C-alpha positions in Angstrom: -29.8 13.2 -1.2 -32.0 10.4 -2.6 -32.3 7.1 -0.9 -31.7 4.6 -3.7 -31.7 1.6 -1.3 -27.9 1.1 -1.2 -27.0 4.0 1.1 -24.6 3.6 3.9 -26.5 4.3 7.1 -24.8 7.7 7.7 -25.6 8.8 4.2 -29.4 8.3 4.2 -31.1 11.7 3.7 -31.8 13.4 7.0 -29.8 10.9 9.0 -26.7 11.7 11.0 -26.8 15.4 9.9 -26.6 14.3 6.2 -28.6 17.2 4.8 -28.5 19.3 1.6 -26.1 21.7 3.4 -23.6 19.0 4.3 -23.9 17.3 0.9 -23.0 20.6 -0.8 -20.2 21.2 1.6 -18.8 17.8 0.6 -19.2 18.5 -3.1 -17.6 22.0 -2.7 -14.6 20.5 -0.8 -14.0 17.8 -3.4 -14.4 20.2 -6.3 -11.9 22.6 -4.7 -9.3 19.9 -4.5 -9.7 18.8 -8.1 -9.7 22.5 -9.3 -6.5 23.2 -7.3 -4.8 20.1 -8.7 -6.0 21.0 -12.2 -5.8 17.6 -14.0 -7.1 17.1 -17.6 -8.3 13.6 -16.7 -9.4 12.7 -13.2 -10.1 9.1 -12.0 -12.4 9.0 -9.0 -13.5 6.1 -6.8 -16.4 5.7 -4.5 -18.9 7.9 -6.5 -22.4 6.8 -5.6 -24.1 7.3 -8.9 -24.3 9.4 -12.1 -26.4 12.1 -10.4 -23.6 12.6 -7.8 -21.0 12.8 -10.7 -23.0 15.5 -12.5 -23.4 17.5 -9.3 -19.6 17.3 -8.8 -19.1 18.5 -12.4 -21.5 21.4 -11.8 -19.5 22.3 -8.6 -16.3 22.3 -10.6 -17.8 24.7 -13.2 -18.3 27.2 -10.4 -14.6 27.0 -9.7 -13.6 27.6 -13.3 -12.8 24.0 -14.1 -15.0 22.4 -16.6 -15.1 18.6 -17.3 -17.7 18.2 -20.1 -17.0 14.5 -20.6 -17.2 11.6 -18.3 -17.3 7.8 -18.2 -19.3 6.1 -15.4 -18.7 2.6 -14.1 -22.2 1.6 -13.0 -22.6 -1.4 -15.4 -23.0 -4.3 -15.5 -23.4 -4.7 -11.8 -24.9 -2.2 -9.4 -22.7 -1.5 -6.4 -22.8 1.0 -3.5 -20.0 3.0 -5.1 -18.5 3.0 -8.6 -15.4 4.3 -10.5 -15.7 7.4 -12.6 -13.6 9.3 -15.1 -13.9 13.0 -15.6 -12.2 14.4 -18.7 -11.6 17.8 -20.4 -11.1 15.8 -23.6 -13.8 13.8 -25.4 -14.5 10.3 -24.2 -15.0 8.2 -27.3 -16.1 5.0 -25.7 -16.5 3.3 -22.3 -17.1 -0.2 -21.2 -17.8 -1.8 -17.8 -16.7 -5.3 -16.9 -18.2 -7.4 -14.1 -15.8 -8.4 -11.4 -15.9 -10.8 -8.4 -15.9 -11.9 -5.7 -17.5 -9.4 -3.3 -20.1 -8.9 -0.6 -22.9 -9.5 -3.1 -21.1 -12.2 -5.1 -19.4 -9.5 -7.2 -17.2 -6.5 -6.6 -17.0 -3.0 -8.2 -16.9 -3.0 -12.0 -13.8 -2.4 -14.0 -14.2 0.7 -16.1 -12.4 1.2 -19.4 -12.6 4.6 -21.1 -11.1 5.8 -24.4 -10.1 9.4 -24.1 -9.4 11.3 -27.4 -6.2 13.3 -27.3 -6.3 15.0 -30.7 -5.4 12.4 -33.3 -4.6 9.8 -30.7 -6.4 7.9 -28.0 -5.4 7.2 -24.4 -7.1 4.2 -22.8 -7.9 4.6 -19.1 -8.7 1.6 -16.8 -10.3 2.8 -13.6 -10.2 0.1 -10.8 -11.3 -0.3 -7.2 -10.2 -3.7 -5.9 -11.5 -5.4 -2.7 -10.2 -4.1 0.6 -7.8 -5.9 2.9 -10.7 -7.2 4.9 -10.5 -9.8 2.2 -7.6 -12.3 1.4 -5.2 -11.8 -1.5 -7.2 -14.2 -3.8 -10.0 -11.6 -4.1 -7.5 -9.0 -5.5 -5.8 -11.6 -7.7 -9.1 -12.3 -9.5 -9.4 -8.6 -10.2 -5.8 -8.4 -11.4 -6.3 -11.4 -13.8 -9.4 -9.7 -15.3 -7.4 -6.6 -16.0 -4.5 -8.6 -17.3 -6.8 -10.4 -19.7 -8.1 -7.1 -21.1 -4.6 -5.6 -21.5 -3.2 -8.7 -23.3 -6.0 -8.3 -25.9 -4.9 -4.7 -26.8 -2.9 -4.0 -29.9 0.9 -4.0 -29.4 2.0 -0.5 -28.5 -1.4 0.7 -27.2 -1.2 3.7 -24.9 -3.0 3.1 -21.6 -2.9 3.8 -17.9 -4.3 1.8 -15.0 -5.5 4.1 -12.3 -7.3 3.5 -9.0 -7.4 2.1 -5.5 -5.9 -1.4 -5.7 -5.7 -1.8 -2.0 -2.2 -3.1 -2.4 1.1 -1.3 -1.7 3.7 -0.9 -4.3 5.8 -3.4 -2.4 2.8 -5.6 -1.4 4.8 -8.8 -1.8 7.2 -7.7 0.9 4.8 -7.9 3.8 1.4 -9.3 2.9 2.6 -12.7 4.1 3.4 -11.3 7.6 0.1 -9.4 7.5 -1.9 -12.6 7.2 -3.4 -11.9 3.8 -1.4 -14.5 1.8 -3.7 -17.3 0.7 -2.1 -17.4 -2.7 1.3 -18.9 -1.9 3.3 -15.7 -2.3 1.5 -14.3 -5.4 0.2 -10.8 -5.3 -2.1 -9.0 -7.8 -0.1 -5.9 -8.3 3.4 -7.3 -8.2 3.1 -10.6 -9.9 -0.1 -10.7 -12.0 0.3 -7.1 -13.3 4.1 -7.4 -13.4 5.4 -4.5 -11.4 8.2 -6.9 -10.3 10.2 -9.1 -12.6 10.8 -12.2 -10.5 8.7 -15.1 -9.5 6.5 -15.2 -6.4 8.1 -16.1 -3.1 11.6 -15.2 -4.3 13.8 -12.2 -4.2 12.0 -9.5 -6.0 13.3 -7.2 -8.8 11.2 -4.1 -9.4 10.3 -3.3 -12.9 12.0 0.0 -13.7 11.7 2.6 -16.5 14.9 1.1 -18.0 13.7 -2.5 -18.2 9.9 -2.3 -18.5 10.1 -2.7 -22.2 12.5 -5.6 -22.1 10.2 -8.1 -20.4 8.8 -10.9 -22.4 5.6 -11.1 -20.3 3.3 -8.7 -18.5 5.3 -5.7 -17.2 4.2 -2.3 -15.7 6.1 0.5 -14.1 4.8 1.8 -10.8 5.9 5.4 -10.4 5.8 5.2 -6.6 9.4 4.2 -7.2 10.1 7.7 -8.6 9.7 9.5 -5.3 11.8 9.1 -2.1 10.9 6.1 0.0 9.9 8.1 3.1 7.5 10.2 1.0 5.5 7.2 -0.3 2.1 7.6 1.2 -1.5 8.3 0.0 -3.3 6.7 2.9 -2.6 6.1 6.6 -4.1 3.1 8.2 -3.6 2.4 11.9 -0.7 4.8 11.9 1.1 3.1 9.0 1.8 4.8 5.7 0.3 3.0 2.8 0.3 3.3 -1.0 -3.0 1.6 -2.1 -3.5 4.2 -4.9 -1.7 3.7 -8.2 -1.2 4.9 -11.8 0.5 2.0 -13.5 2.3 2.6 -16.8 2.9 0.2 -19.7 6.0 -0.2 -21.9 4.4 1.9 -24.6 4.8 5.0 -22.5 8.6 4.4 -22.4 9.5 3.1 -25.8 6.8 4.4 -28.2 6.7 7.8 -29.9 2.9 8.5 -29.6 2.7 9.2 -25.8 5.2 9.1 -23.0 5.4 9.5 -19.2 7.0 12.8 -18.2 9.9 11.5 -16.1 9.6 12.1 -12.3 6.2 13.9 -12.8 4.5 11.5 -10.4 3.6 12.9 -7.0 1.2 13.1 -4.1 -1.0 16.2 -4.1 -1.4 17.6 -0.6 -2.5 21.1 -1.6 0.3 22.7 0.4 -0.7 20.7 3.4 -4.4 21.6 3.4 -5.3 17.9 2.7 -3.4 16.8 5.8 -4.4 16.6 9.4 -1.8 15.6 12.0 0.3 14.0 9.2 -2.5 11.9 7.8 -5.1 12.6 5.0 -7.7 15.1 6.2 -10.6 12.7 5.8 -14.3 13.8 5.8 -15.0 14.3 9.5 -17.6 12.5 11.6 -18.4 13.0 15.3 -19.8 10.4 17.6 -22.6 11.1 19.9 -24.8 8.6 21.8 -23.2 5.8 19.8 -24.2 7.4 16.5 -22.2 9.1 13.8 -22.8 12.7 12.7 -21.4 14.7 9.8 -19.4 17.7 10.9 -19.2 19.3 7.4 -15.4 19.4 7.4 -12.6 17.5 5.6 -11.9 15.9 2.3 -10.9 12.2 1.9 -9.0 9.5 3.7 -6.8 9.1 0.5 -4.6 11.8 -1.0 -4.7 12.4 -4.7 -1.8 11.1 -6.8 -0.9 12.7 -10.1 1.4 12.4 -13.1 1.9 13.9 -16.5 1.8 12.3 -20.0 2.9 14.1 -23.1 3.0 13.5 -26.8 6.4 12.3 -28.1 9.1 9.9 -27.0 10.1 9.3 -23.4 13.2 11.2 -22.1 14.9 10.6 -18.8 15.1 13.5 -16.4 18.8 13.7 -15.5 18.5 17.1 -13.7 17.7 15.5 -10.3 19.2 12.6 -8.3 17.6 9.2 -8.4 14.9 9.3 -5.7 14.7 5.5 -5.4 17.5 4.2 -3.2 16.3 0.7 -3.1 18.4 -2.4 -4.1 16.8 -4.5 -6.8 16.7 -7.7 -4.7 13.9 -7.6 -2.2 13.1 -10.6 0.0 9.4 -11.6 0.3 9.8 -13.8 3.4 12.6 -11.8 5.2 15.3 -14.3 4.4 17.9 -11.7 5.4 18.1 -9.0 8.0 20.4 -6.4 6.5 17.5 -4.2 5.3 19.4 -3.2 2.2 16.4 -3.7 0.0 13.5 -2.7 2.3 12.0 -3.6 5.6 11.6 -7.1 4.3 8.2 -8.2 5.7 8.3 -6.3 9.0 5.1 -4.7 9.9 3.9 -2.8 13.0 0.9 -4.0 15.0 0.4 -0.7 16.8 -1.3 2.5 15.6 1.4 5.0 16.5 4.5 2.8 16.0 6.2 2.7 12.6 8.8 0.4 11.0 11.1 1.9 8.4 14.6 1.7 6.9 17.2 4.0 8.4 20.7 5.0 7.7 21.6 6.4 11.1 24.5 4.5 12.7 23.9 1.1 11.1 25.6 -2.0 12.5 26.7 -3.1 9.0 25.8 -2.4 5.4 23.9 0.7 4.5 20.5 0.3 6.3 19.0 -0.9 9.5 15.4 -1.2 10.7 14.0 1.7 12.7 11.1 1.0 15.1 9.8 4.2 16.7 6.6 5.6 18.3 4.6 5.5 21.5 2.1 2.9 22.8 -1.4 3.5 24.0 -3.2 2.0 27.0 -2.3 -1.6 26.2 0.9 -3.5 25.7 1.4 -3.7 21.9 3.3 -5.4 19.1 5.8 -2.8 17.9 7.1 -5.0 15.1 6.6 -8.5 13.7 7.9 -10.6 10.8 7.9 -14.1 9.4 11.6 -15.0 9.4 12.8 -17.6 6.9 14.8 -20.6 8.2 15.8 -24.0 7.0 13.8 -27.0 8.4 15.7 -29.0 10.9 14.7 -32.0 13.1 15.6 -30.2 16.3 14.8 -26.5 16.4 16.4 -26.1 19.8 19.8 -26.4 18.0 19.1 -23.0 16.4 19.3 -19.5 17.6 17.7 -16.3 16.4 20.4 -13.6 16.5 20.2 -9.8 15.9 22.0 -6.6 16.6 19.9 -4.0 18.5 20.4 -0.6 20.0 18.2 2.2 21.4 15.6 2.6 24.1 12.4 0.7 24.8 10.6 -1.3 27.5 10.3 -4.6 25.7 9.7 -8.3 25.6 10.4 -10.5 22.6 8.4 -13.6 21.6 8.8 -16.4 19.1 6.8 -19.4 17.9 7.9 -21.9 15.4 4.4 -22.7 14.1 0.9 -21.6 14.6 0.2 -24.7 16.7 3.0 -23.9 19.2 2.7 -21.7 22.2 4.8 -18.5 22.3 8.2 -18.5 23.9 8.9 -15.1 25.5 12.4 -13.6 26.0 12.6 -11.1 28.9 15.1 -9.1 30.9 18.5 -7.7 30.1 19.7 -11.1 29.0 16.5 -12.0 27.2 16.1 -15.4 28.9 13.3 -17.6 27.7 10.0 -17.7 29.6 6.3 -18.7 29.3 4.9 -15.2 29.6 6.0 -11.6 29.0 7.8 -9.5 31.6 8.7 -6.1 30.2 12.1 -4.8 30.9 13.9 -1.6 30.1 16.5 -1.8 27.2 18.8 1.2 26.9 21.9 0.8 24.8 23.4 3.6 22.8 25.7 1.2 21.0 24.9 -2.1 19.2 24.3 -5.1 21.3 24.1 -8.7 19.9 21.1 -10.6 21.2 20.8 -14.4 20.9 17.4 -16.1 21.4 17.4 -19.9 21.5 14.4 -21.4 19.7 12.7 -23.5 22.2 9.7 -24.9 20.3 9.4 -27.8 18.0 10.9 -27.8 14.6 8.9 -25.5 12.2 6.3 -27.1 10.0 7.2 -24.5 7.4 10.5 -22.8 6.6 9.8 -19.7 8.7 9.1 -18.7 12.3 7.0 -15.9 13.7 8.8 -13.2 15.7 7.4 -10.2 17.6 9.0 -7.3 19.4 6.4 -6.2 22.1 6.5 -3.0 24.0 5.0 -2.0 27.3 1.8 0.2 27.4 2.2 4.0 27.5 5.9 3.9 26.8 8.1 5.1 23.9 10.2 3.0 21.7 13.1 4.1 19.6 15.1 1.0 18.5 17.4 0.1 15.6 17.5 -3.6 14.5 20.1 -5.0 12.1 21.7 -8.3 11.0 18.7 -10.5 11.8 19.5 -14.2 11.2 18.6 -17.7 12.3 21.7 -19.8 12.9 22.4 -23.4 13.7 25.2 -24.8 15.9 28.6 -23.1 15.5 30.0 -26.1 13.7 27.1 -26.3 11.2 26.2 -22.6 11.0 23.6 -21.7 8.5 21.3 -18.7 7.9 
């Protein structure tokens, strides 16, 4: 409740119903979540300043949860919000590192805290990388700073990386389609920090608990892989489940004898559903009145907490439950295949209430197909899109985009072979080419093979842009499988 000159407009004292009462409601709500989760070490992002952190610690005391130690990431650069570590164990040392780029020429500081666990120390890196309003190069710079600090640690050092990295666990699968790729296929989390074992732009092998210690370079295990694929979510953005929040684990927690990850202890904390509203995180609520925001004094955060356990001693596999991760190791960055055995392979939805996910129900071939489901709003929408890999050829008209499709929707497809070309639309029951969209009902309970001749010029890059568009205020429930770009029958290639 002090205007330090960096407040967001809706958090200026007295503005938008931001009063001592709403401030203390927000403190109480956040403290209630932390107390219910009961961590010994809590990494928080978007804390305004040290005064706010102390007020939160006081609120936690009233709930019987005391955090007498903390590290605060307000140095060397002053930013609107900063990372913070609350701990029930002594914090022996903390350092802040300047990062960049950002709105003011720098971004939020990287915080490093040494937490004393009896005779041992656990190093905690607290990070908050730039949002996806920025291209991937901004997050790459943060990842390289973190990698540099890690590589200078003694061999076998116990540490965790925790925070909002604004990258999904499988970021390399779809950031190219999402238009964030200005780094030629390289991502901060997957390639710089080494949560995948293969090179950028190629088939991706996730780093697993079994092979994290075998890598000769940077390698970290992302425990999002420990839970079922359809439960991987800590944030919902435009109706899509995302995993921007991470606790990344080094080889020392799997092959050392000082500290170890408690196998399958990673999870998302929803407080028995209290932190959810209509299937999404129950964010702090604002109402809009006369084009202004007002605090309602309800809700928590637009991100769900994630948690895991670390114990003293060597790592042991939990063999009492089936493997949650049912994902093949090879994962295509640029959607070179359409069997969906290793993920959705670059497919993203462009509509708030439409999702793209893998599905096992009645596949055309293999084990998985792509499921596109949801309902459109008041405008025609892109239900699904992808950058599809293809070989360069002098004449693109000799090639055909083929796929198997079944289900119900009122759709039109469109393709362009480069950003400079106009879209070619495919309409009607036969999906004939046209210059504009004309939405037609598709209703097939069994698989139907669709062939779309590529009408534009030859691609300037080895990929084409493909969209499945759906008519406004209609439902879509489609399954897609076996997507491929083929040449003439006598010289067939995919």
